[in-house]
C-alpha positions as CSV (number, residue, x, y, z in Angstrom):
1,M,36.3,54.4,96.6
2,S,36.0,57.6,94.3
3,R,32.5,59.2,94.0
4,P,30.2,58.8,91.2
5,I,30.5,61.0,88.5
6,R,27.4,63.4,88.3
7,I,26.1,66.0,85.5
8,G,24.9,69.0,86.0
9,V,23.4,71.9,83.6
10,Q,22.8,75.6,84.5
11,I,20.0,76.9,82.8
12,Q,21.3,80.7,82.8
13,P,17.7,82.8,83.1
14,Q,18.6,85.6,80.8
15,H,17.8,86.6,77.1
16,A,14.5,84.2,77.6
17,D,10.7,84.0,77.8
18,Y,10.2,82.0,80.7
19,R,8.2,79.3,78.7
20,E,11.8,78.5,77.1
21,I,13.6,78.4,80.4
22,R,10.5,75.6,81.5
23,R,10.9,74.2,78.3
24,A,15.0,73.8,78.8
25,A,14.8,72.7,82.5
26,A,12.2,69.8,81.2
27,E,15.0,68.8,78.3
28,A,17.7,68.5,80.7
29,E,15.5,66.4,83.3
30,D,14.6,64.2,80.5
31,A,18.2,64.0,79.2
32,G,19.5,62.4,82.4
33,V,21.3,65.1,84.2
34,D,21.6,64.6,87.8
35,I,21.1,68.6,88.3
36,V,19.3,71.6,86.9
37,F,20.7,74.8,88.1
38,N,20.0,78.5,87.3
39,W,21.6,81.6,88.9
40,D,21.1,84.2,91.3
41,H,21.6,87.8,89.5
42,F,19.1,90.5,88.4
43,F,20.6,91.1,85.4
44,P,22.4,89.5,82.4
45,L,25.9,88.6,82.8
46,R,26.5,88.3,79.0
47,G,25.4,90.5,75.9
48,E,22.5,92.9,76.3
49,P,22.7,94.1,79.8
50,D,19.0,95.2,79.9
51,G,17.8,92.2,78.2
52,K,15.2,89.7,79.5
53,H,16.1,88.3,83.3
54,F,14.1,86.5,85.9
55,E,14.7,85.9,89.7
56,C,16.3,83.2,91.3
57,W,14.5,81.5,94.2
58,T,10.9,82.2,92.5
59,M,12.0,80.1,89.8
60,L,13.2,77.4,92.0
61,G,9.9,76.9,93.5
62,A,8.4,76.3,89.9
63,W,10.8,73.9,89.1
64,A,10.6,72.1,92.1
65,E,6.9,71.3,90.9
66,Q,7.9,71.0,87.7
67,T,10.6,68.1,87.6
68,S,10.3,64.9,89.5
69,R,14.2,63.7,89.6
70,V,16.9,66.2,89.3
71,E,18.3,68.0,92.0
72,I,17.8,71.3,91.6
73,G,19.7,74.8,93.3
74,A,21.1,78.1,92.2
75,L,24.7,78.1,91.0
76,V,25.2,80.2,93.0
77,S,22.9,82.5,95.4
78,S,24.7,85.5,96.8
79,V,25.0,85.6,100.5
80,G,24.5,89.5,100.4
81,Y,20.8,89.4,98.7
82,R,18.9,88.1,101.7
83,N,18.8,87.8,105.5
84,P,20.7,84.5,106.3
85,E,17.5,83.4,108.5
86,L,15.1,84.0,105.4
87,L,17.5,82.4,102.7
88,A,17.7,79.3,105.2
89,D,13.4,79.5,105.5
90,M,13.4,79.6,101.4
91,A,15.7,76.8,101.0
92,R,13.5,74.5,103.3
93,T,10.3,75.3,101.5
94,V,11.8,74.6,98.0
95,D,13.3,71.7,99.7
96,H,9.8,70.5,101.0
97,I,8.2,71.5,97.7
98,S,10.8,69.5,95.7
99,D,10.5,66.4,98.0
100,G,14.1,66.8,99.1
101,R,15.9,67.6,95.9
102,L,17.1,71.4,96.9
103,I,20.8,72.0,96.8
104,L,21.8,75.1,98.4
105,G,24.4,76.7,96.5
106,I,25.9,80.1,98.1
107,G,28.6,82.1,97.6
108,G,30.0,85.7,98.4
109,G,28.9,87.8,95.5
110,W,30.4,89.7,93.1
111,F,28.3,91.5,90.3
112,Q,28.2,95.1,91.1
113,R,25.2,96.2,89.6
114,D,23.3,93.6,91.6
115,Y,24.0,95.2,95.0
116,D,24.0,98.8,93.3
117,E,20.5,99.0,91.5
118,Y,18.4,96.5,94.4
119,G,20.1,98.4,97.4
120,Y,22.4,96.3,99.1
121,E,25.8,97.3,100.2
122,F,28.5,95.9,97.8
123,G,31.6,96.4,100.3
124,T,34.5,94.5,99.1
125,A,35.4,91.0,98.2
126,G,36.7,90.5,101.9
127,T,33.8,92.2,103.8
128,R,31.4,89.5,101.5
129,L,33.1,86.8,102.0
130,D,33.5,87.5,105.9
131,D,29.7,88.2,105.5
132,L,29.5,84.4,104.1
133,G,31.0,83.0,106.8
134,E,28.7,84.6,109.0
135,A,25.7,83.5,107.4
136,L,26.8,79.6,106.9
137,P,25.9,79.1,111.0
138,R,23.1,81.3,110.7
139,I,21.7,79.1,108.1
140,K,22.3,76.1,109.8
141,D,21.0,77.1,113.1
142,R,17.8,78.2,111.6
143,W,17.2,75.0,109.9
144,S,17.4,73.4,113.4
145,K,14.5,75.7,114.6
146,L,12.1,75.4,111.8
147,N,8.7,73.4,111.8
148,P,8.8,71.4,109.9
149,A,12.1,70.7,109.7
150,P,13.9,70.3,106.3
151,S,13.1,67.1,104.8
152,R,17.1,66.0,104.6
153,D,20.4,67.4,105.4
154,I,20.2,70.4,102.8
155,P,23.4,70.1,100.6
156,I,25.3,73.0,100.7
157,L,27.2,73.9,97.6
158,I,29.8,76.9,98.0
159,G,31.3,78.4,94.9
160,G,34.7,80.0,94.7
161,G,38.8,79.7,95.0
162,G,39.6,82.2,97.6
163,E,42.4,80.3,99.7
164,K,42.0,82.4,102.9
165,K,38.5,82.7,103.2
166,T,36.3,81.0,100.7
167,L,38.1,77.5,101.0
168,R,38.0,77.7,105.1
169,H,34.5,78.4,104.7
170,V,34.1,75.3,102.5
171,A,36.0,73.2,104.7
172,E,33.9,74.2,107.8
173,H,30.4,74.0,106.0
174,G,30.3,72.8,102.6
175,T,29.1,69.8,101.4
176,I,30.0,70.9,97.6
177,W,32.6,73.0,96.8
178,H,32.0,74.6,92.9
179,A,35.4,76.4,91.4
180,F,36.3,77.4,88.0
181,G,40.1,76.4,86.4
182,D,42.0,73.9,84.2
183,A,43.6,71.1,86.0
184,S,46.7,72.8,87.3
185,I,44.6,75.3,89.1
186,L,41.9,73.2,90.3
187,R,44.7,70.5,91.8
188,H,46.0,73.7,94.0
189,K,43.0,74.8,95.0
190,S,41.8,71.3,95.9
191,E,45.2,70.8,98.1
192,V,44.5,74.2,99.9
193,L,41.1,73.1,100.7
194,D,42.5,69.8,101.9
195,G,44.6,71.7,104.3
196,W,42.0,73.7,105.5
197,C,39.8,70.6,106.4
198,A,43.0,69.2,108.0
199,T,42.8,72.9,110.3
200,V,39.2,72.3,110.8
201,G,39.1,68.5,111.6
202,R,37.0,67.6,108.5
203,D,37.7,64.6,106.2
204,P,38.1,65.9,102.9
205,G,36.5,63.2,101.3
206,E,33.2,64.4,102.5
207,I,33.3,67.1,100.0
208,E,32.0,66.8,96.9
209,R,34.2,68.7,94.4
210,S,32.4,70.2,91.3
211,T,33.7,72.2,88.3
212,A,31.9,73.8,85.4
213,V,32.6,72.5,81.7
214,S,32.0,72.9,78.0
215,G,32.0,71.0,75.0
216,R,32.2,67.0,75.1
217,P,34.0,65.4,77.2
218,G,37.7,64.1,76.7
219,A,41.2,64.2,77.5
220,A,40.7,67.3,80.1
221,A,37.7,65.9,81.4
222,E,39.3,62.6,82.3
223,A,41.9,64.5,84.1
224,L,39.9,66.2,86.3
225,V,38.4,62.8,87.4
226,E,41.8,62.1,88.3
227,L,41.7,65.2,90.5
228,G,38.8,63.9,92.2
229,I,36.3,66.3,90.5
230,S,33.1,64.4,90.3
231,L,30.4,67.1,89.6
232,F,30.4,68.5,85.9
233,T,28.0,71.2,85.0
234,I,27.3,72.6,81.3
235,S,25.8,76.1,81.0
236,A,23.3,77.3,78.1
237,S,21.9,80.6,77.6
238,G,18.7,81.8,76.3
239,P,17.5,82.5,74.2
240,L,18.1,79.0,72.4
241,Y,19.3,77.1,75.4
242,D,21.5,74.7,73.0
243,L,21.4,71.5,75.4
244,G,23.1,69.3,72.6
245,S,26.4,68.5,74.2
246,I,24.2,67.0,77.2
247,S,24.0,63.4,75.8
248,A,27.7,62.9,75.4
249,W,28.2,63.6,79.0
250,V,25.3,62.0,80.1
251,E,26.9,58.7,78.1
252,W,30.2,59.4,79.5
253,R,29.4,59.5,83.0
254,D,27.2,56.1,82.9
255,R,30.7,54.6,81.3
256,H,32.1,55.9,84.4
257,N,29.8,54.8,86.8
258,A,29.3,51.5,85.4
């Protein structure tokens, strides 16, 4: 049986005052999306490099109080920005504030300016993915020791498509896998993930498959559904946060899930 379709919105915390970010998160929840994401960076990724920008996890704590229905999370946190045990505790705390609506999105990280200006070791793509592989079991172990424990098994969303390391980490630890690309790329990556699941003894059906989309749903979205993608996330950047396409995606989801 296929998974139900879910719709996410990434509110990119750049080039906007916080009141506009708050408004956009509320608008997304009111529009009926399933998940509201931000991202974990310290500077804008597009536009004016030194434009307005806000930090990820303090924002998630605010969203946990502001929202009441949607799941929330980062798309995604860099493993290199915080000690894994601290990140586990932060996630557990936001999990409780939100009454069990947090998704822990995590990846190897890539934006060098974040690392350089905040004093983190950038390393290489390989070392950062090794750090991710080391951090994931430490996060789970810390969750088992915290008092109070997380209110649920916090879903772990792992972003990336690296075939040798990232997809193995997804097979071992992921609840949701988020990747980029067209149908042919995602088909190939999904097959690689299935292979890693067989290697580590994991049922690939346990892993929700996710990607970013733009525009409005059409044939391309239907092709992704045929590949097993069930979580579709639209992105919006400040200062305007144009969420005009959300209603079309929510209606498309509801038709699929009826």
